[in-house]
NUMI-16550 format. One record per residue (C-alpha): residue in one letter; y, x, z. Coordinates in steps of 0.1 Angstrom, whole numbers, plus 2048, in hexadecimal, padded with zeros to 3 digits. Layout:
residues N
AYXZ...
***
This chain:
residues 1272
M79E771806A7BF7837F7G7C27907D3A7B07737C4P7B374B7C4E7A073E7E1S78E7257D1V77873F7C1H76A74E7E1Q74975E7DEP7307557F4A731767816A721766837G72974784CA730747871S70B73C879Q6FD759864V711771875D706761895D6E376788BL6EA78B889L6F478F8AEE6D777D8BBG6C47928D3V6E07AB8D6H6E37BB8F8R7057BA908P70C7CD92AS71A7B8943N73B7CD944A73E7CC91EC7627BF911A7577A28F9G76A7858FDG76E788923S78279C93AP77B7C393BP76D7D495CS7837E0976G7997FB970V7947F694AE7AF7E9934C79F7DD913R7B37D78F1L7A27CB8D2Q7A27E28B3S7BD7D689AG7B27C187CV78E7BA889D78A7AB8ACR7AF7AB8BAE7CE7998B5D7E87AA89CH7F77BF8BAH7FC7E48B3L7EE7FF8C9H7FB81F8D6N7E78428D3V7CF84E8E9G7DC85490BS7F883B909H80281D91FS8017FA916A81C7F08FEI82A7D4911S82C7D5936R8307B794FP8537AD959S8647B9978P8697A3994G88B7A098CV885796968V86C77C974E88676B98DA8A276C972A88B75A95CR883741978S8A9740981R8B372E962S8A470E972P8976FA958R8956D6961P86D6CB95ER8686B3944D8536A095BG8676A097AA84B6B298CQ8566CE9A4S8406EF9A9Q8356FC9CCR81C7149D8G7FB70E9E6S7D870E9DCS7C87079BCL7CF6F299ED7AC6EB998E7A56D097CG7C26BE983H7E16B296EV7F86D2960S81C6CD95EA8386DA94AT8456ED96AD8206FB96DV822709948L84471894DR83972996FV81D73C95FF830742941D84B752952G83476A965L823775944P830794930S84078D90ED82E7948EEA83E7A78CEL85578B8BDK84878489DR85B764894G88176889BA87E78C89DD899794886A8B478589DP8A47818C2L8B97748E0P8B97888FFT8A476C910S88C76A8F2K86676C8FCS8457638EEY8237618FAA8017598E4T7E07548F1G7BE7468E6A7B17518C3Y7C17658A8V7BC76A87FL7C978A86FG7BF79284AG7A177784EN79378986DV79177288DG78C7788B0L79C7748D3K7C077F8DAA7C37988F4N7D978290CA7BB76990DS7A678591BA7BD793931N7CA771940P7AF75793AE7BC742957A7E073D946L7CC732928K7BC71893BV7DC70B948F7ED709924A7CD6FB915R7C96E0930F7F06D692DV7E96D3906R7CD6BC90CQ7DC6A5925R8006A190FA7EA69C8EEP7C66928F7G7AF6958D7F7C46B28C7K7AF6CF8BBF7BD6F38BFS7B17178C3S7D27298C9I7F27258E1N8147358DAI83072D8F3F8537388E7E8727398FCD89673A8EBV8857468C9R8967388A9T87C73C88EE88874286BR87C72B84CH85673584BR834726845D81673185BQ7FB73783EW7E2745856N7E1723869A7C470C862N7CA6E984EL7D36D986DH7F16CE87DN8046E2896L8106D28B7A8326DA8C8I83A6D18EAA8596DA8FCL8576E6922T87D6E6928D89C6D0925F8B26D8907S8C56CA8EDG8C36D08C8G8A96E98BFA8956D28A5I87A6E1891F8846D986AV8666D2854E86C6D282FH85A6B981AE8626A47F9N86168380CG87768B829R894677835D8A6696844V8BD6AF832S8B86D383BD8D96E3847L8CA70483EN8C3702816G8C76DA810A8A46D380CR8966B1818G87D6AF834S8786A4859R88E6AD874L8766AC892Q8876AA8B3V86E6BC8C9A8886B88E6K87E6948E8G85B6968E7P83C6A78D8V83A6AB8B2R81E6B2899F8256C4878N8126D685AA81E6F9861R806708848H8146F7827N8376EB833W853702835H865700858Y87D70F86ET88F70A890E8B16FC894A8CC7068AEW8CD6FA8D0Q8DD6FA8F0G8CB702913R8A9715917R89270C8FFV86F713907L8527038EEL82E7028EFV81D7018CFA7F96FB8CAF7E57008A9T7C570A899I7C272D888R7B3730863H78E738864V78972A885E76672387BS75E74A878L76574C89CR74775E8AEK73274A8C6E73E75B8E5H75F7578DAL75E7338D6D74D72E8F8F767740909L78472D8F9R77270B903E76C718927C79271B928H7986F691CV7A07008FAD7956E28E4V78C6F78C5P7836E48A3G7626E9895C7716EE872A7936E885DP78D6D883DE7A46E7823G7A36CB80DA7B26B3827R7D56A681FL7EB6A783EA80C696846P8286AE845A8386A3868E833686884A83E6818A5C82367D8C1A8236628DDR8306728FCQ81866D91BL82867593AP81366F95AS820659978L82D670994T81965A9ADS7F765F999P7DE6769A7A7E368B988A80868E98EQ7FF6969B4E7E76B19A8S8016C1995L8156C99B6R7FA6E39BEP8047069B9L7F471A99DP7DA7349A6A7E37599ADS7CD76398FV7E5751977V80675E983P80378297FA80E79799BV82A7B0993D8297D59A4P84F7DC9A9K8458039A4E8367FD983P84A80D967V8557ED950S85F7EB92BD8787CD922P8677B191BA8827A7902S87D7C68EDP8597CB8E7L84B7E58D0K84D7DC8ACP8397E688CG84C7FC875S84F81C865A85F83E869L86985B852Y86687C85DV879899848E86F8BD84CI8878D683BK8778F9837C8518EE840G83C90B832S81C8FF82AG8228DD838L80C8DF85AL8258CF871P82F8B1857A8098AC851R8038AA876V81E89287BR81287C85DR7F2877870D80686488AG813849870F836859865Q841859841I84887C83AI85E892820A8548B8823L86E8D0812E8658F3809H8739097EDS8549157DFR82F90D7E4P81E9227FBA7FF9397EEG7E792C804R7DD90680FV7F78EE80DH7F08D4827T8088B8819H81D8AF7FBL83B8C67F9V85C8BF7E8P8698DD7D8V88D8E07E5D8A18FF7E9I8BB8F6803E8CD9167F9T8DA9057D9E8F48EC7D3S8D88D37C3G8C08DA7E2F8DB8D37FES8E58B57E8F8C18A87EBV8BF8AD811Q8E289C812T8D387D7FFV8B487B813I8C487D836S8E186582BH8CD84B816D8AA84A825A8B2846848P898861856F88D85A879H88B881883V89689F86CH8888C2875F8968E1868F88790686BP8A491A85AA89A93B84AT893958862K89A97484CD8B098F85EC8B897287AF8BA990894K8D39A2881A8F999D889T8FD997866F8E897D85FS8F896384AA8EF93D854G900933833Q8ED911828T8DF90D84AI90390585AR90A8EC840I8E88DA847A8EC8DB86DK90F8CD866L8FF8B3852L8E48AA86CL9028A6889A91388E873S8F487A86BD8E785D880S8C386B87FH8B687E89AW8AD8A4893S89F8C489FV8A88E9894L88C90589DH89492A89AP88E9498B2L8A09488D2A8B096D8C9S8BD9628A7A8E096689CL8DF94388FW8E89348B0K9099458B4Q913938892L90A912899D9218FF8A9F90C8E58BBP9198CD8D5D9128D38F9N8FC8B08FDL8E08C18E8H8BB8C48F6C8B08E78F5V88E8F68FDD88691A8FEF85F9248FAC84B93E8F4A83793B8D1G81B94F8DBC8159368F8Y80E91C8DDG7F59348CBA80D9458B2P8009698ABS8209778B8P83296E8D8V8539658C9K86C9568E0M8799358CDR89391A8D5L88F8F88C9C8B28E58CAT8B18BD8C4T8C289F8C8Q89F88D8CEA89C8888F4A8788868F2L8748A88E2A8858B6902G8678AF917M8548CA903P83D8DF91AV84A902921P82991492EA82E933944C82E950929R81296C932C81697990FR8199A190AP83D9A88FBG83B9BB8DAP84A9BE8B8H8479A18A1A82A9A1887A83099D865G83597785CS83496D881L85695A87AA84A94485EP843920864D81F92385FA81B93D87AL82D929894Y82090688CT80090A89FT7EA8EF8A3K7F48EE8C8F8178EC8C0C8158D28A3D8018BA8BBV81B8BE8D5F8388B98BDA82789A8ADG81F88C8CDL84488D8DBL8508818BCQ8368628C0L84685F8E0A86885B8D4V85B8438BBG84F82C8D7Q8728308EDS8858258CDG8718048CDL85880D8ADL83380C8ACL82981F88AE80E810873H7F682E86EA7E881D850L7F1801838P7D77E582BL7CB7EE807Q7DA7CD7FES7FF7DA808S7FA7FC7F7R8048097D6H7E080C7D0S7DB7E67D0A7DE7E27AAV7C47FF7A4A7AC7EB7BAA7B27CA7ACA7A97D578CG7867E4797R78B80879FQ78C8177C3P7AB82C7CBR7A684E7D8L7A68507FES7CA84A80AK7DF83B826F7D0819828Q7BC807841P79580683EQ7847E8837I7797E785EA78A7FA877E778818888F7798098ADK7707E68B7C7897E88D4Q79A8048E8A79880590ET7AE815926V7A0825946R7B7830961V7A884F973P7C4852980S7D8857960A7D3841942V7B484D92AT7B083890CF7918388F6G7828258DCI76280D8DCY74E80F8BFR73F7ED8B0T7177EB8B2E7037EB895Q6FF7C7894E7237BE898F72E7D687BV7117C8865A7207A386DQ7437AC862A7387C3845L7277A6835H74478D83EI76079F82DD76779B806H7657BA7F0P7857CC7EFF7877C77C8D78A7A17D0L7A57A67ECC7C17B67D8V7DD7AA7BFA7E87C07A4V8077AC799P8287A77ABD8317837BAF84677A79CM82977F782L81576979AR82E74E79CA83074E775L80774B774A808730790F82371C777T80E71E758L7ED71276BK7FD6F677FE8166E9765G7FF6EC744P80C6F5722V8256D871FG8366E273FV837707735M845701712K8606E9721H86970473BR86D71D721L88270970AN89A6FD725L89E71F731L8A472F70FQ8BF713709Q8CE71A72BW8D173E721T8DE7376FES8F972470DW901740725K903759708R91D7426F6D93273F716L931765719A93876D6F6G95A7766FCA95478B719E93A79D707A94F7A36EBN96C7B4700L9507C8712H9447D96F3A9657DF6E6A9707F0706M94F808704D94E82A6F8P94982A6D1G92B83C6D5V91C8256F0A9288056DFS9158126BEV8F68146D0M8FB7F56E5K9067E16C7G8F77BF6C7K8E97BF6EBN8F57A3700I8FA7B9723L90F79D737L8F478372CL8D779A73BE8EC79F759K8F177975EI8CB773759A8C379076FS8D978178BS8C975E789F8A776E795G8B77877AEW8AE7A779AP8B37C37B2D8BF7DE79BT8E37D6796E8ED7FB78CV8DB7FA769F8F37E075BE90E7F9760H8F9815751L8F47FD734K91A7F9730H92281E732G906833729F8EA84073DP8ED86374CL8D8882746V8E0895763G8E788E787E8D687A7A5S8C885879CS8C983B7B7P8AD8297C0S8A980D7A9G8987F47C3I87C7EA7A8F8688097ADD85A81D7CEV8748367D7D8668597D0R87F8737D0K87D8927BBP8998AA7C0A8AD8BA7A2L8AA8DF7A1M8CF8E4797T8EF8D4798R9028C8777A91C8E2780E8FF8FC784L8F48F1763V9148F4750Q91491975FH8F291F753A8FA91472FK90E93472BF8EF94672AL8D792B71DR8EC91D700P8EB93D6E7A8C79446F1L8B99206E5W8D19206C7A8C39416BCK8A19336C1V8A89186ABA8B992C690N89A948690A88092A68CE86992666EV86E909657D84D8F864ED8468D6642L8468C6665A8698D7669R8758C664BE8698A3654V87A8A9679W89A8B1666D89889364FS89087B66CT8B088A67FQ8C588265EQ8B985F660E8C285D683M8E6868679L8EC85565CV8D983565CK8D182D683E8F383F68FW8E084D6AEL8EF8706A8T91187F69BG91389F689P9098B667CY91E8D068ES91C8F768CW91E90E6A9D9449126A6E9498EC6A4L9378E56C3Q9488FF6D7A9698EF6CBR95D8CB6D5H9508D76F7P9648F3704E9578E9728G9348F271CW9178E6709L8F08E5708P8DB8E66E7V8BA8D26EAR8A18E16D2R8918C56BEF86D8CB6B2G8518B469FI8308A96AAV817894697Q80B8736A8K7F685E694A7FF86D671K822866679T83E884684R84E87C6A4S86D8906AFI86C89F6D1D88D8AC6E5D8838C56FBL8998C3719A8838D7733E88D8F671EN8B08EF71FS8AE8E6747V8BF8C5742N8A08B8754C8A38D0771A8C58C0779Y8BA89B77EA8AF88E79CV89587279CS8948597B9D87983E7AAR8538407A4I84E82F785S831819789L81A815769R8017FB771A8047E5752L7DC7E874CD7D37E076FE7EB7C376FL7DC7B574FV7B67B875AW7C17A977AL7D278B769A7B6786754I79B78576CT7AF76E782L7B5757763F78C758760K78774F783I7A0731786F792725763I76E727773A777714790K7916FA783G7986EF7A6E7B26F37C1V7C37177BFS7D372B7D7I7E174C7CCP7EF7647E9L8107737E8S81C7947F2D82C785814G80E772820D81974F80EH80373E7F8L80872B7D6R7F270D7D8F7EB6F67BCP7D36E37ABV7CC6EE783H7DC6D876CS7C56C075CF7CD6CA73AW7BB6EC745R79F6DA757A7956C873AL7926E7720K7726F7718P77071B720D7757256F9A7967156FBL79E72371AQ79874870FP7B775F718S7C57706FBL7D97916F8K7F47A56E4T80F7BF6EAV8347BA6E2D8417DD6DBL8687E66E0K8747F96C0S87F81F6C3A87D81A6E8Y8968336FAK8AB8306DBQ8B780F6E3L8CA81D701A8E9831702V8EE853715S90E858728P92B865713R931881730D90F88C729R90D88F703C9168B5706L8F68BA717S8E18AB6FDI8EB8BB6DCV8CD8BA6C6A8C88DC6B4I8B48DE695K8B28F6676D8BC8E8655P8A18F163FV8B88F4620S8D390B62DR8BE91C648L8DA919663A8D9906682F8EC8E668CG8F18D06A7F8F48AA6AAE9028996C8S8EB87C6D3R8F785B6DAT8D684E6E9L8BF856703L8A88746F7F8818766F6G87A89170EA89488C728T88A88374CS8A786D74CS89B857731V87A850743V88A840760S8A883174EF893821735N87881274CR892802762V89D7EF742A87A7E8737R8717D9758L8907C4757L8867B7735Q8627B0744R87079B760V886787747L866780731V853776753A87075D75AL86674C73BQ84274974BV836764733L819779744A82879C737C8227BC743N8347DD73DY82B7FF733F84A814727D851802708D8337ED707Y82F7CB711P8097BE715V80A798714L7F1781722E7EF75D717V7D7740719L7CD7346F4P7E37146F2L8017266FBC7FD7456E5N8157386C8N82E72C6DFT83074C6F6Q8327636D4S8507526C8T8607506EBV85D7736F0R8707796CDA88875F6D7A88F7746F9L8947956EAD8A87886CFL8C17796E7L8C47956FAG8C87AC6DAF8AB7C46E2A8967CC6C1W8707CA6C2A8597DB6A9E8517BE691D83B7D467BK8257DA699D8237B56A3L8017A86A0P7F77846ADF7E677D6CDS7C17856CEH7A47866E7E79F7A96DFA7BE7C36DCE7C67E66DDL7DD7EB6F9L7EC80C708G7D18226F5V7B480B701R79F7EF6F4V7A07CE70AD7877B6703L78779170FG76E7826F8S75477C714F760760728G76376D74DV761791744V77C7AC73AK7707C972AI7877EB727G77C807711N78D8236FDK7968216D9P77A8336C2E79284B6B5R79E8586D6A7798596E3T77186D6C5A7908856C9I7868896EEA7638906E6E76B8AC6CDA7828BA6E7V7668BA702D7518CD6E5S76A8EA6E2V7698EF707L7428EF708S7419056EAA75791E6FAG74591F71BH765922734L78290B73AD7A4919731P7C190B742K7D8911727T7CA8F870FL7BD8DE729P7DC8CB732S7DA8B4712L7B78B2714F7B78A9739G7D4890733R7C187E719L7A187D72CQ7B087074EF7C085273BA79E84D72AE78885274AG79B833759Q78E81D73EL769824741H750815759G73D828773R73E84A780L72F85E763G74787D75BR75C87B77BL75089F786A75A8AD766L77D89B768A7808AA789D7778CD77DL7948CB761R7AC8BC778A7A58DD78FC7A78F1772T7CA8E6766M7D98EF787S7C9914784S7D6933772Q7B594076DA798935754K77992A762T757930754L73D912752D720912769A7018FC762T7108DF776A7318E0766V7228E2743Q70B8C174CA72A8AF75CL73F8B673BC7218AA726N71E88873DL744885738R742889713S72686F710R739856727V758859712L7478596F1G72B8406F6G73383471AT73380F725P754802725R7647F8748I7597D7750V7697BF76AP75979E76FA76F78377BC75276F78CV7437837A7G72376C7A4S70D7657C2R70178B7C9R70E7A17E2S7037C37ECV70D7D880DI6FE7FA811F6FD81082FT6EE83482CD6EB850845G6DB872847A6CE888865Y6CA8AF865E6B68BF884P6AC8E3879T6948E4896N6818CB887E6688E3871T6558C4861H6748AF856P6948C185EA6A98A7845T6A5882846V6B5866835G6B783E83CG6C882482BV6CC7FE82DL6D57E5812Y6DF7C181BH6DD7AE7FDF6EA78A7F6D6DA7787D8N6CC7567D2G6DE7487F2A6CC760809W6CD781819C6B679A819T6B27BD824F6A47DD812F6A17FE826F693820823A68C83E83AC68185D82CA68288182FI68F898816P6758B0806L6728D081CS6778E77FBV6968D47F5V6A58DB818Q69A8FF816S6A89057F4W6CA8F9804E6C690E824A6C092D80CL6E49257FEG6F2931822K6FE91082CR6FD90D852H7068E8851L6F38D183CI6FA8B0847G7148AA82DP6FA8AE80FV6E389B824E6F887D827M702881800Y6DC8827F9A6D886180BV6F18507F7V6E185C7D7C6C08507E2A6CE82D7E8R6E182B7C6E6BD8347B3A6A681F7C9W6BA7FE7CAA6C88047A4K6BB7E279BH6D07D07B6L6EE7E77AFD6F37E978BM7117D877CQ71A7C77A0R7367CC7BBV7267E27D6T7347EC7F8M72780C804Y72D81B829V72783D832D72E84E853H737873845S75B87683BG755892824V73B87F811L74F861811A76F873802S75C8837E6L7488647E0V76B8527D8K77A8717C4G7578777B3S75A89D7B8S7598BA7CFK75E8DE7CED73C8E47E0P71F8EF7C9L7068DC7D9W71A8BB7DDR7248C17B9Q6FF8C07B0L6F989F7C3L71888E7B4L70C899793I6EB886798F6FE8677A9E70F865787S6F0865773C6E184878BD702835782A6FD83275DE6FC80D762A71A810777M7207FB795L7437F17A3P7418037C3W7588047E3F7518217F8S75C81D81FR75682A842V74282085CP73F83387ES71D846885A71B82E8A6S71D80E891N707819871P6E780586DA6DA820859D6D8839874P6BB82B885P6A482F865S6B285185DR6A185B87DA68184787BK68C82988FS682806887I69E7F489AF6BA7EC884P6CD7CC87AV6BC7B8860R6C479984DG6AA78183EQ68A79282EV6847B6835C6777CE81BR6727F381BV67680B7FCS66B82D7F6P68583F7E1R68085C7C9C68E87E7D3P6A88817BCI6A98A77B8K6828AA7B3G67B88A7A4N65C8857BAA65686D7D6T6638727F8I652871817D65785082BL65E856851L64784486BL65D82D87AK65F82A8A0
***
């Protein structure tokens, strides 16, 4: 289980229980479950479920790894390894059940294709090869490797060899490595059993170094102690799961067989176990997690006598079915260069509404789609607004191409006047030269008769394809030319043109007119071919645990559907039939198989981790070492840092003396060199931030990716030079606006606070008149209008850098992640889980490694009230004002304000970052995250949200943590708000919400009462007005959106969707009855709704629901029917509830009267609402997984909204049913695998578990009883 300590697993279906579901399932003789596929069919198990972790091509493609050519096989054999047992291989009859020699194993291995290298893939040798067979485990799912099914005879040979060399050794899988030097690693997905390694060839060196504390040997790699296992001298066993190990250098051909057992081996299906045992694999019945294994040991070497019958038997050749025949005509790929999983970036310049990049994204590409302005109609993907005709736009394109290493760049230059001789290519030629000079592949598309081609100096080796756009479905038969460096695109089909020539219609040269579905499919397919030719295999989706949505899910909220893998893959496997060309199709799971897996997997909320690895290590340290160990660590580290401060005192003084006076004034007292040394001690990636701390942060320009946030480039709309040029016209207008402003009490308060910033805090210099500023900055300057807003009875000064266009000249590269609340909630529930279990803990890291340790005896001895986690917030004082602005950019931040006495406008030069600058947000968060990392190094569980640091601590450590945080900030010279500092408490107001840890084992998150009241009053104003006004909504929606995230359940989501849509519109929207009721639900939810409750202990109850609907208009009696199945686990046993009923005819007729042609969507939604209402007592306040087979319904359930009035009505009812909110996760089930499909069609045969009970739901619309279907 990922995302939570493994010691607190909830009960799940065991292997025997899963087998019960499969009893009586009919399997056709040619089914591909555990055996070989029928003749002519190549079967590949689907990713993440019943297959090994290879990756698949798209439909219609050939196998990723071909068989080696005869030359390759002979080359491998010509290396003439000396057999370790002296036997010579000969061809003859059959091996039968006799002895298997190392030569036999080698001969089989040489004739098999190579798998994709996973270990040692960073620096493979030309001769590197690996082959894996037996069982696999992937993300907790287990099954048979494709190689096992494809070559069972090979598996038999390898398994018999292992059993003869190591009698009694248990294993489930075998890997053979040739010339593979594995890096230092641990095999986290192995069972808690030894690995067995046997050398198949003679070589020198090549030992396996296994690290452990009691070892007699010393590692040449890192100086660690351990055992150097000389596998060349005989078989060895070692603990690969818990001990770090790696391969040392060797000479000669090194072929090694490794036998091991996968984790969760007890979950293998019965037919898979039978298959393995038929292949002589001695599979263990279980692998006790608590067993203590020796780190490493040598095995007794057992070699047969050459005169023994067993040795004589080994002289018999292998059967032909073991050594694959090789067709010399079959095209092969280099077995040393298999396809490797990866990602590729596709950049499109001038993309219209994004039709082509959206299609390319479906194939697994990451995309950046650039377009100057948003099209009027539908937009198919996220567009980055870039005008390539400007210098800032060109600079952004240059940065993306040079720094982001795109796999392919596609460019469609503007076509206006392109047929005229006077056509000016302008920036197009600059971009073409940029593409020519880059290492990326690219393509340019333009009309064949365009004057552009005469102005471009393309080399002769380009691939050019001329085609008619009309033949690809475009409205006008425009002759187009595609020039590219991508060889795969040169294979673009050119249909014989039968289009009638004629004038070009208006808009026929626009991207949206030319990028037809046919063109996009062909282009994307050829691009996918290019990816395969380059040795990559794109991952179409990431696991949820690896996506940026992991923190949201870990805190108990389902993110919107995005690019992550579903819980269960769509297909069980894929089969390729050659008739005569290869056609690939998917094979669905049966209903029984899907249910078996759905009941066996954990809820996604329990699979995700919300915090980075360094915080997990701090959490583990506290739990493992106890309070005394934590306090000793903090004291020692603070003493070390204090010593560093003394050593750096002279250099720090010289640094501050050399600073610009304005920068030195702001950074006075801050120990920058000490902070830099501390950061280097834990490998902080953002080294550029220290240059900015020393010289000031820029307000304009292009920021570099920091390395601590996800890269998300947002272009500047103008360069610095363009901004200064623009300032000539903007400067007098802004100054006049300030000079003509009215002076009221708020303006006087702003003036007084500005004087304080200048005279007392020294953040500003001035005041300066217009003439003085002109003299100080002859090259140009820009005023920033300052105004005040009242927040919590306090006036805050805001500097409008959007109005003076400074923000338009700053390019952002980082996506600032603000997940402090989600991180805090996850840490709290994880602490609760561990304290409830009080046993061995296993915490997963992002790289698949685990932190395993026993909970310290101090924590185990305490009662729950003494283990209560507590909270507080540390607030940095004055936030942005603790950082200096670059002296070069002070002229762009002249704070302009009117003197209330003289009634004249004055300017002040700012030395600090300004509140209102985009640069300030990015720059401050870089420093804030560094300070968070410093606190975590002290084992302080501190999260970060701008200038706030929510801290979670266990009660016995609260006082020490408080003093530690203060000491660290004082040591570095960063001021914290002492007036806001409150002691630790089980309840605290953090980030505008109230977090309550007072109930042991439960985290409650709710809005502060004053915030809820203010929101309710704002909603009342909207209801009284009777319409939504987009001009007044942004502030209300912002507060509502944040508040909604802290409330439990779905009540009010529909209203939030309405508000969100209205903020993106320019027209007011009149409230209909559904919208009014949705707003009332929202008001009730915010004002009196239940706080969001996240339980730490999931308990013994589990609920998995499947729903389905059927609509047959020809059935006059019951045209619409629904079915639902609930599998409920409680008190140690499963039971099954189901319903099968018809929607009242009057309801269906009312839907048909709305003019709906297809009602299957509402019918499917109706089934979900029925299930929520009928099984409320099992679902309220519980984790629930709901499977539906309608993609539209699934998306609406996840979002909680829809544009369709009928769907909105059903969603509103669903909200009302969810008053006692469940913790749902909505997922997809294919129709062919949906166990609710039979009940929805009045059929009684569907998978059941335990006792069965039928229920009769009420009609959620009419409120009366539904009509039960008579089951057949």
